[in-house]
C-alpha positions as CSV (number, residue, x, y, z in Angstrom):
1,X,125.5,51.9,57.5
2,X,126.6,53.6,61.2
3,X,123.2,55.3,62.1
4,X,123.3,58.8,61.4
5,X,125.9,58.7,59.2
6,X,125.7,57.9,55.1
7,X,126.9,54.6,53.8
8,X,130.3,53.9,53.5
9,X,129.7,53.7,49.1
10,X,127.7,56.9,49.3
11,X,130.9,58.5,51.2
12,X,132.8,56.9,48.7
13,X,131.0,57.8,45.7
14,X,130.9,61.8,46.8
15,X,135.2,61.3,47.5
16,X,134.9,60.3,44.0
17,X,132.6,63.4,42.7
18,X,135.5,65.3,44.5
19,X,138.2,63.8,42.8
20,X,137.2,64.2,39.6
21,X,136.9,68.0,39.5
22,X,140.7,67.7,41.1
23,X,142.0,65.4,38.8
24,X,140.2,65.5,35.8
25,X,139.2,69.2,36.4
26,X,135.6,67.9,36.3
27,X,136.0,67.5,32.6
28,X,132.8,65.3,31.9
29,X,130.6,67.3,35.3
30,X,131.4,70.0,37.1
31,X,130.3,70.3,40.6
32,X,131.7,73.2,43.0
33,X,130.0,71.8,46.2
34,X,131.7,68.2,46.0
35,X,134.7,68.4,47.8
36,X,132.6,71.3,50.0
37,X,130.4,68.6,50.8
38,X,132.2,65.9,51.7
39,X,134.3,68.0,54.1
40,X,138.1,67.2,53.4
41,X,141.0,68.9,52.4
42,X,142.0,68.6,48.6
43,X,145.2,66.5,49.3
44,X,143.4,64.3,51.5
45,X,141.1,63.7,48.5
46,X,143.8,63.3,45.6
47,X,146.2,61.2,48.4
48,X,142.9,58.8,49.2
49,X,142.2,58.6,45.1
50,X,145.6,58.4,43.5
51,X,146.5,55.6,46.7
52,X,145.1,52.9,44.5
53,X,145.2,53.5,40.9
54,X,142.1,51.1,40.2
55,X,139.7,53.7,41.5
56,X,140.1,55.5,38.4
57,X,137.4,53.5,36.9
58,X,135.0,53.8,39.1
59,X,135.7,57.7,39.3
60,X,135.1,58.1,35.8
61,X,132.3,55.6,35.2
62,X,130.3,57.6,38.4
63,X,131.8,61.1,36.5
64,X,129.4,59.4,33.0
65,X,126.4,58.2,34.9
66,X,126.2,61.9,36.8
67,X,126.3,63.4,33.7
68,X,124.2,61.0,31.5
69,X,121.8,61.6,34.6
70,X,121.9,65.6,34.8
71,X,122.0,65.6,30.5
72,X,118.7,63.6,30.7
73,X,116.7,65.6,33.4
74,X,118.0,69.4,31.2
75,X,115.8,67.9,28.1
76,X,113.0,66.7,30.7
77,X,112.9,70.1,32.4
78,X,112.3,72.0,29.0
79,X,109.6,69.4,28.0
80,X,108.2,70.4,30.9
81,X,109.3,68.4,34.1
82,X,109.0,69.8,37.2
83,X,109.6,67.3,39.7
84,X,113.1,66.1,40.7
85,X,113.1,63.1,43.2
86,X,116.9,62.0,44.0
87,X,116.4,58.6,45.6
88,X,119.0,57.8,48.0
89,X,120.4,61.2,48.0
90,X,123.6,60.9,50.3
91,X,126.0,63.4,49.5
92,X,124.1,64.5,46.4
93,X,124.7,68.1,45.7
94,X,122.4,69.0,42.7
95,X,119.8,70.8,44.8
96,X,121.8,72.8,45.9
97,X,123.1,73.5,41.9
98,X,120.0,73.4,40.6
99,X,119.9,76.1,37.5
100,X,116.0,75.7,37.0
101,X,114.9,76.9,40.7
102,X,111.9,78.5,39.9
103,X,110.9,75.7,37.6
104,X,112.1,72.8,39.3
105,X,111.4,71.2,42.9
106,X,113.5,68.8,44.2
107,X,113.0,66.0,46.6
108,X,115.5,64.4,48.3
109,X,114.7,61.1,49.4
110,X,116.9,58.6,52.0
111,X,116.5,57.4,55.7
112,X,115.9,60.3,58.8
113,X,119.2,60.0,60.3
114,X,121.2,60.0,57.1
115,X,119.5,63.2,56.3
116,X,120.2,64.7,59.6
117,X,123.5,64.3,59.0
118,X,123.4,65.4,55.9
119,X,121.7,68.9,56.8
120,X,124.6,69.3,59.4
121,X,127.3,68.7,56.6
122,X,125.5,71.3,55.0
123,X,125.4,73.6,57.4
124,X,129.1,72.9,58.2
125,X,129.9,73.5,54.7
126,X,127.7,76.7,54.5
127,X,126.0,75.5,51.9
128,X,122.4,77.2,51.5
129,X,119.6,74.9,51.6
130,X,117.3,76.6,48.8
131,X,113.9,77.0,48.8
132,X,113.0,74.9,45.5
133,X,114.7,71.3,47.9
134,X,112.4,69.3,50.1
135,X,113.6,66.9,52.0
136,X,111.9,63.5,52.0
137,X,112.4,61.0,55.1
138,X,111.6,57.5,54.4
139,X,112.4,54.8,56.5
140,X,112.1,52.1,53.9
141,X,111.5,49.3,57.1
142,X,108.4,51.0,58.2
143,X,107.4,53.3,54.8
144,X,106.9,53.3,51.3
145,X,108.3,55.8,48.9
146,X,104.2,56.2,47.9
147,X,103.8,57.3,51.5
148,X,106.7,59.5,51.7
149,X,106.8,61.6,48.8
150,X,102.9,61.8,49.3
151,X,103.7,63.4,52.9
152,X,106.1,66.5,51.4
153,X,103.7,67.4,48.8
154,X,105.2,65.3,45.6
155,X,102.4,65.6,43.0
156,X,102.0,62.1,41.5
157,X,99.8,64.1,38.6
158,X,102.5,66.3,37.2
159,X,105.8,65.1,35.3
160,X,108.4,63.8,37.4
161,X,112.2,62.5,36.8
162,X,113.9,60.4,39.5
163,X,117.7,59.6,39.9
164,X,119.0,56.5,41.7
165,X,122.3,56.4,41.7
166,X,124.8,53.9,43.3
167,X,121.5,52.3,44.8
168,X,120.2,49.4,42.8
169,X,122.8,47.2,43.0
170,X,122.9,46.9,46.8
171,X,119.1,46.2,46.6
172,X,117.4,42.8,46.3
173,X,115.1,42.2,43.1
174,X,112.2,42.5,45.0
175,X,113.0,46.3,46.1
176,X,114.2,47.3,43.1
177,X,110.7,46.3,41.4
178,X,108.8,47.7,44.0
179,X,110.2,51.4,43.4
180,X,110.4,50.7,39.3
181,X,106.7,49.5,39.5
182,X,105.6,52.6,41.9
183,X,107.3,55.3,39.0
184,X,105.6,53.4,36.1
185,X,102.6,53.5,38.0
186,X,102.2,57.4,38.5
187,X,99.4,59.1,36.5
188,X,101.7,62.4,35.6
189,X,104.3,59.9,33.4
190,X,108.0,59.8,34.9
191,X,111.7,59.1,33.2
192,X,114.3,57.3,35.7
193,X,117.6,56.9,35.8
194,X,119.8,54.3,37.3
195,X,122.7,52.3,37.2
196,X,123.3,48.6,37.5
197,X,125.4,45.6,36.9
198,X,126.0,42.4,34.6
199,X,125.6,39.0,36.0
200,X,129.3,38.2,37.3
201,X,129.2,34.8,35.0
202,X,128.5,36.7,31.7
203,X,131.6,38.8,31.8
204,X,135.4,37.4,31.0
205,X,137.9,35.8,32.8
206,X,139.7,39.2,33.5
207,X,136.4,41.2,34.4
208,X,135.3,38.5,36.9
209,X,138.3,38.8,38.7
210,X,138.3,42.7,38.5
211,X,134.5,41.7,39.6
212,X,135.4,39.7,42.1
213,X,137.9,42.0,43.9
214,X,135.3,45.1,44.4
215,X,133.1,42.7,45.7
216,X,134.7,41.5,48.1
217,X,136.1,45.2,49.0
218,X,132.1,46.4,49.3
219,X,131.3,43.5,51.4
220,X,133.7,43.9,53.5
221,X,132.6,47.0,54.8
222,X,128.9,45.3,55.4
223,X,127.3,46.9,52.0
224,X,127.8,43.4,49.7
225,X,125.8,43.5,46.2
226,X,122.7,41.8,46.0
227,X,121.6,42.3,42.7
228,X,122.9,42.0,38.8
229,X,120.6,42.0,35.8
230,X,120.8,40.7,32.7
231,X,121.3,43.7,29.7
232,X,119.9,41.3,26.8
233,X,116.6,40.9,28.9
234,X,116.4,43.5,31.4
235,X,115.1,46.5,28.9
236,X,112.5,44.0,27.9
237,X,111.6,43.1,31.2
238,X,111.1,47.1,32.2
239,X,108.5,47.7,28.8
240,X,106.1,44.6,30.7
241,X,106.6,47.0,33.7
242,X,105.2,50.0,32.2
243,X,108.2,52.1,30.5
244,X,107.6,52.7,26.9
245,X,111.4,53.6,26.4
246,X,114.8,52.3,27.5
247,X,118.2,53.6,26.6
248,X,121.0,51.7,28.3
249,X,124.6,53.1,27.9
250,X,127.2,49.9,28.5
251,X,130.6,49.4,29.5
252,X,132.0,50.5,26.0
253,X,129.3,53.2,25.6
254,X,130.3,54.5,28.8
255,X,134.6,54.0,27.9
256,X,133.7,56.2,25.0
257,X,132.1,58.8,26.8
258,X,135.4,58.6,28.8
259,X,137.6,58.5,26.6
260,X,136.7,59.9,23.1
261,X,138.7,58.0,20.2
262,X,139.5,54.9,22.5
263,X,140.8,52.7,19.9
264,X,141.3,49.5,22.5
265,X,140.1,46.4,23.2
266,X,136.3,46.2,23.4
267,X,135.5,46.2,27.1
268,X,133.1,44.2,28.6
269,X,133.6,44.6,32.5
270,X,131.8,47.8,34.3
271,X,128.5,49.2,34.8
272,X,125.7,50.4,33.0
273,X,123.8,53.4,32.7
274,X,119.8,53.1,31.8
275,X,117.2,55.7,31.2
276,X,113.4,54.3,31.2
277,X,110.9,56.5,30.4
278,X,106.9,55.6,30.7
279,X,105.9,58.2,28.2
């Protein structure tokens, strides 16, 4: 990651969200700010997306994980959740299209330099920063998530919802569990939605080939995947850590949500999207 800019993978995720609005007309989820915050012309985004057909799978995965997270958040808000924490916010736009500005306070957590860059992008795109949004700059090399949130008014006694999309695969296992244990410990109760990948050795030969190709791509830009989780054992580990409920969508469930009526062969490659709740 270059100082003062989001990671290249965060920028790529934003480009996928923007491309989904154009190529699939936002069929899975609608984001009117996706293209504006990216700061690129629609033709450029489409040309990039169509230059490599294999990118469609990742684009649909990102659309589904966003939709899954925001649908779960909507249910949580109706049940009284009043705080949303967007971990590794990057170019995420939910805070700027928050449908509950009077009921839901949003905290965007990211590195200070990345947030400065995002603020410039927001100004250039003429996207207003709402009163319901609070930036929480956290330098994880010198501070903790708990301290960073406490400094900007997050209330651990009130129920909270965390989104953590496109981050866990790039963390060490220790860093992942540190965050999950913090979320599980919140006295007000909490939910978190995040995505993860199966260990390559559990995939079919075709799945491993696809994985190795994509892993080499992100490693080549200096942002390697570090963390894989076993879907057969991970939910139980989450429950031992303090989460009472776990909902896990695997590759096949995600495929069916992207393409209802799909009748092709089973799919093992791709990521998982998971929601865990302490209540």
